C-alpha positions in Angstrom: -3.9 0.9 -1.6 -4.4 4.7 -1.9 -0.6 5.2 -2.4 -0.6 2.6 -5.2 -3.7 4.2 -6.7 -2.1 7.7 -6.6 -4.7 9.2 -4.3 -2.5 9.5 -1.2 1.1 10.7 -1.1 3.6 8.2 0.2 5.1 10.8 2.5 2.0 10.5 4.7 3.0 7.0 5.6 6.7 7.7 6.3 6.2 7.8 10.1 4.8 4.3 10.1 7.2 2.6 7.6 10.8 1.6 8.3 13.2 2.8 5.5 13.3 -0.5 3.5 9.5 -0.8 3.5 9.2 2.8 2.5 11.6 2.4 -0.4 9.9 -0.8 -1.7 6.4 0.9 -1.5 7.8 3.9 -3.3 9.3 1.7 -6.1 6.0 -0.2 -6.5 4.0 3.1 -6.7 6.4 4.4 -9.3 6.1 1.2 -11.3 2.3 1.3 -11.2 2.3 4.9 -12.4 4.8 4.1 -15.1 2.6 1.2 -16.3 -0.5 3.3 -16.4 1.3 6.0 -18.3 2.7 3.5 -20.8 -0.8 2.1 -21.4 -2.1 5.6 -22.0 0.7 6.3 -24.5 0.1 3.0 -26.4 -3.6 3.6 -26.8 -3.3 7.3 -27.6 -6.3 7.9 -25.4 -6.2 10.4 -22.6 -5.9 9.0 -19.2 -9.1 8.5 -17.1 -9.5 11.2 -14.5 -7.8 10.5 -11.2 -10.2 9.6 -8.5 -9.9 11.9 -5.6 -11.1 9.2 -3.2 -10.7 5.5 -3.7 -13.4 3.5 -2.0 -11.2 0.8 -0.3 -13.3 -1.5 1.8 -11.6 -3.8 4.3 -13.2 -7.2 4.0 -11.2 -9.1 6.5 -8.4 -8.4 9.0 -6.5 -10.8 11.1 -3.8 -9.9 13.7 -1.5 -12.3 15.4 1.0 -11.6 18.2 4.5 -13.0 17.4 6.3 -11.9 20.5 6.5 -8.9 22.8 6.2 -5.8 20.7 5.8 -7.7 17.4 2.6 -8.4 15.5 1.8 -9.7 12.1 -1.4 -8.9 10.2 -3.2 -10.0 7.1 -5.8 -7.8 5.4 -8.2 -8.4 2.5 -9.1 -5.0 0.8 -11.6 -4.6 -1.9 -11.5 -1.7 -4.4 -13.9 -0.9 -7.2 -12.5 -3.4 -9.7 -10.3 -5.7 -7.7 -9.6 -7.4 -4.4 -6.1 -7.5 -2.9 -4.4 -9.2 0.0 -1.8 -7.5 2.1 0.4 -8.8 4.9 2.5 -6.8 7.2 4.7 -7.1 10.3 4.6 -4.3 12.9 7.3 -3.9 15.5 7.6 -1.5 18.4 10.9 0.4 17.9 12.0 3.2 20.2 8.5 3.7 21.4 6.9 3.9 17.9 5.1 1.2 15.9 6.8 0.7 12.6 5.9 -1.6 9.6 9.0 -3.6 9.1 7.6 -6.0 6.3 4.9 -5.3 3.8 3.6 -7.5 1.0 0.7 -6.4 -1.2 -0.9 -8.7 -3.7 
């Protein structure tokens, strides 16, 4: 959520994301930034100051084992003005846990 909000650099998550998940999250973050910039350009108003810290509150989290070294999780995260759902799959690869699938609503 912080990456999409622009308060955390995506590079900080590179260790935990496999390359396809990293690229999809990077694309989505760029689209969000582009949309916000386009909205500011249309209105002619300066953009609101960027929040240094986004207050993301995890409302609910559920983790289910799929098989040895594979888990799926669902999370409900609340921000200041919206609530989002996220689902992810985490797999043990070469001794490291990697997110291999990520969906953010």
